[in-house]
Each structure stands twice: as C-alpha cells, then as structure tokens.
N, C-alpha and C positions, 0 to 999 in steps of 0.2 A: 555426685551422680545420683539422681532420684531413685532409679530402679535398685541400685545397690543399697541405699538407705532403707527403702521399703522392704527389700528382701531380708536384710540383716535384722530389722525390727521384728518381722514375723518369725525369723529364726530364733531370736532371743525369747520371744513369748512362748513358742511351741517347744523348742529344743534348747533350753538354756545351757546344756553341757556340751553342745556341738563344737564350739571353738576350742574347748579344752581337749576334746578327743582329736580334732584335726591337728592341733599342735603336736600332740603325742604321736599321731600317725606319720606326720612329716619327719619327726625325729627317728622313729623306729624303721622307716623305710630304708634307712642307711645302716641298720644293724647287720651283724654277721649272722649266718645261719645258726650258730651256737646260741647267740643272744635271743634270736627269735624262738628257738625251741625251748630255751630256758623259760621264757615268758609264757609259752603255751603250757608247759608243765605246771607252772605256778597257777595259771588260770584254771587249768583242768582240775587240780586238787581242790581249789576253792569252790569251784562249781559243783563237783561231786559231793563234797562235804555239805554244801548248802542244800543241794537237792535231797540228800539223804536225811537231813534234819527237818526240812520244811515241806517236802512233797510226800503225800501218802503213797503215791505210786512208787517213787524211788526208794522210799523207806523200806518197802518190801523187796524191791528188786536188788538193792545194794546192801541188804542185811549182812551178807557175808564178806563185804568188801572193806578192806582196811586201806583207805585212801592215803593215810599218813605214810604207808610203806612204799608208795609209788616213787620210783627213782628215775624212771625214764618214760618217754612217750609210748613205748611199746606196752607199758602196763595198762594202757587203755583197753587192750584186748581182754582184760579180766572182766570188763563190763559187758552186759548183754546188749545185743542189737535192738534197735527201736524201729519198728515198721510203721508204715502209714496207718495200717489198721489198728496198731497199738495206740497211736496218737488219737485216732478218731474214737475208739472205744473208751479210752481212759482220759479224755480231755480234762475232765473235772479234777480227777485225782493227781494228774501230772502237775497242774497249777500248784505253786507253792503258797503256803499260808504265811504270808509276811506282809507287813504294812509298807508298801512302796509309796513314796510321796506322790508320784504322778505316773499313771499308766494310760496306754492307748489300747483300743480294741482293734485287733487285726483280723482280717478275713481272707481266706484263700479257698478256692474250690479244688486246687491241685490239678495236675495233668490227668489224673485218673477219674476226675469228675466228682470226687468226694469232698464236700465242703468242710472247712475247719474254721472255727471262730475261737480266738484266744487273746490273752492279755500280754502286752509287751511294755516293760517299764521305760521311762523317759531316757535313762542312761543307755540302754541297749538300742533304742530307736535312734538316738543321737549318734551313737557309735556307727551304726549302719549308714546313716546319712553322711557322716564324716568320711567313711570309707569310700563312698561314691565321689565325694568332693576331692579326696586325695587322688583318685583316678583321673578326675577332670584336670587336676593340676599338672599331671604328666603331659597333658596335651595343651597346656597354656590356656585353659578355659576356666572362667569364673562362673559359678552357677547362676548368677543374676544377669548374665548377658542374654541378649535376645535369642530365643531358641524355638525351634519347631518340634512338635511333639506328636508322634503317631501312637495314640493310646485311646482308651475307651472313655465313654461318658454315659451317664444315665440319660434316657430319652424323655423323662418327665420334664415339664417346663421349669419347675422350681429347681430341680437338680441341674439342669442345663445352665440356668442362670448362675447358680452357685459355682459350677465348674468354670464358666467363663470369667467370673470374678476372681477366683483363685488363680486362674491362668494369667490374668492381667497383672495381679500382684507379683507373679513370678516372671514377668516379662516373657510369657510363653503363649504360643498359639498352637492349635492342634487340628488334626484331621483324623477322621475315623470312617472313611468312606472310599470305596474304590472307583466311584464315578468320576469321569474325566473332568467335569466342571469343578468339583470340589478340589481335585488335585491341582488344576490350573490356578485356582485362587490361592491355594497353599504355596505353590511354587513362586508366585509373585511376591508373597510375603517373605520368602526365604532370602530375598535380595538383601535384607537388613539383618539376617540372622548370623550368629557366630557358631552355633552348633545345632545338630539335629539328633533326636534320639527317639527310641520306641521300637515297634515291631519291625524286625528286619525285612519281612516280606513286603511290608507297605513302603518302607524306605526304597526297596528295590523297584517297586511299581512306580514310585514318583521319579526315580532316576531314569527309568526306561521311558517314561512320558517325556521328560526333558530332552533326552537324547533322540527319541523317535520324531518328536514334533519340532526339534530345533528351537526349543524355548530358551530364553536367556538363562544362562547358568549362574547360580549364586557365586559371588567372587570372594566372600569373606568367611567361609565356613572353615573352622579350625578342627572340628571333631564331628564325626558321624558315628553314633553308638547304637548298635543293635542289641536288643534284649528280648527275652522270652521265647525266641524261636531260633532254630539252627540257621546260621549264616552259610548258605551254600556258596561254593566256589563260583558258581555261575552269577551270583549277585555282585561279586567284588569288582570285576572290571567295569560293569555298568555303573555302579555307584561312584567309583573313583572318577570315571569319565564325566559324570554329571556334577559332582560336588568338589572335585579337585583334591580330595583326601581319601585314604582308604577307610572302609568301615571297620570299626573296632568292636570288640565284644565285652559285655559285662555279664557275668554269670552269677546267679544266686537264686534264692527262693525266699518267700516271706518268712518261713519258719527258721531258716538257717542264716538269713542275712546274706550280704555279698560274699560270695565264695571266691571269685577271681575277677580280675580286671586286666584288660590288655594294655601293654605299654606301647611306646612309640616304635619299639623294635619288633612288634608283632607277637610278643610272648604274653600268654595269659598267666599273670602272677597270682598265686593263691594268697588270699587275704589272711595271712597266718596269725595276725594279732586278733582276728575275729573268729576263725574256725580252725579245727583240725580236720583234714581230709584224709580218708583212707580209701584205698581201692581194693575191693574184695570181689573176686570173680568179675572183674571189669566194671563193677557197680560202685558208684560213689556212696560212701558212708561219711556223714558230716556231724561234727560236734560244734554247736554254737557256743563259743567261750564267753560271750558277753550277756546273754539273756538268762535272767534268774527267775522271772515271773513264771515262765513256762519253759523249763529246761529241755533242750533238744540235745540228747547225748547219744552218739553212735546211731544216727538216724539214716535209715535206708531211703534216700530221696527218690530213687526210682530211675535215675538217669544212668546211662552207661558212659564211662569216660576212659580216657587214656592219659595217665599221669606220666610226665617226663621222668627220666632217670634223675635221682637226687644229685648226680654229678653234673647235670646239664646247667650251664651258666648262661645268663643273658648278657648281651653286650651293653644293655642299659645300666648295668652295675648293681641292680637290686638282687639280693640273695634269696628272696622269696622263691619257694618251689614253683614249678611251672606245670600248668594243666595243658596238655597237648591238644586235647579235643574233647568236646561233649557230643556224644552221639545219640542222646536220648530225647532231645527236645526239637522235634521236627515240625515246623509250621507248614500246614497245607492249605490250599485254597478250597473254598466251597463254591460250587458253580450253581448260580441261579439260572432262571430261564434266559435272563438278559445280562445280568451283572455278575461280577466275581467278588467274593467276600473272604475275609480272613477267618480261619477256623477258630480263632480266639473269640469270635462273637459268642460261641457256645459258653465260654468261660463267663462272660458277662451276663448271659441269660440266666445261668444257674446261680451265679453269685448274687444277682439281683433278687432272685427268689429266696435265697437264704437270708440275706440281710434285711430285705423289706417285708417279707411275709413269713420268715422262719420256716420256709419249705425247703428241706434239705434232701436233695435227690441224687442218687448215684446213677450216672448216665453214660451211655455210649451212643454216638450218632454214626450212622452208616450212610454213605452215598454211593449208589451204583449207576445212577443216571443223572444227567444235568437237570437241575430244577426240582429234584425229588430227594427228600431226606427221610430216614427212619430214625426216630428217637426211641431207643431202648432204655427203659427205666427198671431198676430192680424193685422199686417200691410200688405199692398200690396207690392209685391216685383217686382222691375224692373228686366229685364234679367241680367243686370250688377251686381246688388246687390245679386241676386240669385247665380250667378257664384262665387262671393266672399265668400258667405256663404258656398257653396259646397267646395271651396278650404280650408276653415278653418276646416270644418268637416273632410275632407280627411287628413288634417295635424295631427289630433288627433286619428282618427280611421282607417286610410288607407282603405284597402278593407275588413276589418273584420266586417264591419257593412253595411247592406242594409237599406236605409232610404227613407222616403217620406216627402217632404216639402209641408205643407198645409197653404197657406197664407189666410188672411181675416177671421181668426177664432177668435171669441170673447170668452175670458175666462168667465166662469160662476162665478158670485159673490156668495159667500156662507159665512157661519158663521166661517168656519175654514180658517186658513191661506192658501193662494194659493201656491201650490208647483210648482217649476219650472220643476221638474222631478217626474213622477209618474210611478212606476214599478208594474206590476201585476205578476211578477215572484216570 
C-alpha cells in the first residue's frame, strides 16, 4: 500500500525511535497498576536527577531534594509546583545543557494567550506520537489511513502549499472554515475516509450539516477524535448520527504530551508511561516523564479536572488510571456579521505573530456583540507590530469582523483560569 510506505518512510526520517516506543507501549498497556507505578517512579527519579544536573533552573529549585531517597510516587510532593508564568519567565534556564542528537522546536501560545517556544528531543517527540498511535490502535485505526482533519493552516501562499503537500504525504485532507461550501466539499471527501480528527466544535458543525441537509453519510469511519476543545454532551448524539461512531477524546498539551486517550468503552485512560497526573484543588498538575530537553515537572496546566477513584476499573481491561472529565478547555464560537468562526482562530493569529515575526503578545479577546471584537493586549504595540497584528486578524476574519485593539491592558488575576476569549453572546 503506497500511503503506508510513504508514511513509514517519513516516520523513519523524522522520528526514528517511534516504532521502538510503540512496541513498548503496546506491551505496557497490559501491565498491572503496580508495574505502571513502578515505571513512573523510576522515570521520575531519572528525570529529577537529570534536571537537577543539567538545568540551571532546577539546579536551584531542587538544591535540597535528595531524589535517591524517593521510595514512592507520593514523594513527588517534595518538589515545587511549576506555573505557566514560571515557564514563560524562565524558559531559557529551564532548558537543559546537554547535547541531544536531534531536537525539534515546539511552539504553543497556550490557552491563556501567552506564547512559549521551546526545544523537544526526538525521543520525547517520538514517544508522544507513539502514544497517539497506541490510542488509534484501540479503535482499529492505522495512522496512514485516509483521514479528515479539522485543524489550522497558515494563510500565506507558500505555507498553504507546504501544508497541502504534508497533508498529501499523510493521506490527509483538512478544512478550517465554517462556510457551508467548504464543509460540503469536505463531507464529500469523507466518503473514502477511515477516521476524522481535530477541533470538536468543527466536527460537530460538519455532523450537523450532514444531518440537517440529509447529505450522504460516510460509511467507513472507524474513529472520530476530538481535541483541543471540550466535547459537549450536545455534540455526541449529532456526531454519532452523522458518522456512525461516537466521538472520542484525546487530551494533552504541547508541553506535557498526551495526558489521556479514550478507549472503546468510553474511559479516558491516563498515559501513565508518559505523565504523572496529580489533582490539586480540582486543578491538574502534570509531570512529563519523557522530555529532558525542557523538563516539565509538577506543571500547573491551568485546566480543571475530575480524576476517577483509583479503585475504578475499566471493562476494557487496561489498568491505567481514568480521567473522568476535563472542565477547563471550552471551545466557543466567534460570531462575525455573516459567518461563525472557531475561537481557536485567535490561537493561530498570535502563534503566527510569535513564530513569523517574534512578536509575543499576551491577549484576551472580548465579544459582546455579533461582528464586533475587542482585542485587549498587556503589551505596548509599535506601529509596525500593530500593522502585522491587523494583517493576521484580516487573514482569518477578512471584513466580517469589526474590532478594536487596546494595548497596555493588564489582565485581572482571579481564582478561575484566565480565558483567552470571553463571549457574552
């Protein structure tokens, strides 16, 4: 099969250790909880020792920590918490001074609107991809099969061409537009697809279009995976009606890697080989056990969660602990004068500014009326930077949105997670 060969060739070039990790993960998914926790403790001790030796930040933070004395996972509580602000303020010193053979540059703006650029080694990147592929295997899906993708792309001609080429190599096609014409074209392509993934709100919109317009329903879909946004209960019936399978959830973040993946029985299993998850005051605290270039240890991700009791067992047979619910990642719609857009357009606007122009802005967008937005920015904007911001906004909303840019606005600190988009509609 040509697509399989192309996919695996690209995989070997980019992620040479991915097959090793996938083999390991397929074995460890059958481990007992004691075996999983023993592995976590071993990885934690290695990670903390490495960070303490090679990272200036952790050298200071862990000065009084004797990691050799750790005898159980509860010893992790000796380590200080790591906030998003810590990560942003100390990005350079958190990075470890070690010669990794191959690293990738990763970028995320985060849900609070604060951009982060950091390095991730090949092994950690491959582990993360292998974790996703293991989740796919639970649903009888191979990653090289034909798939529809609801995700973003850069609007420059060169970038768009590059994205289309990469999509073709991965047997993938995508849509990032709420307009009916684009959806209908996408739905037609879904007839040959085996799985769908991406923004849950957009998957829902496509399902609604199929059902409302009585369009031909795809007959070969094995998996519908929602990411990056909360999957509302109201989405589920519509999606299953359109695609014939329930929508499942993948939960993670760029800095932490995959945190949990939903099995065929509807349980969100924590990726215990990759992360340690703590719940403190209903807030998730994550330790990435595999990344050593940029150690993420006891990281306050900013999401509110509900962990299942450790005694809860899934009928699928996997012993991995279960995440009952993520309550902090809520996707909302942005209303233009004529069209509806996903709120994650803002993510791409500010990510593009950070990666293309090194303009890193802390933002919060407010919508009180349809077709009107307020962009509140903490930073002062030069005329040049404001012009580039306006260009990016226009790329995504064209003339369908009227907006005001307000620089030098300080976000109010509160008990709840700061949202990058607040809608009063």
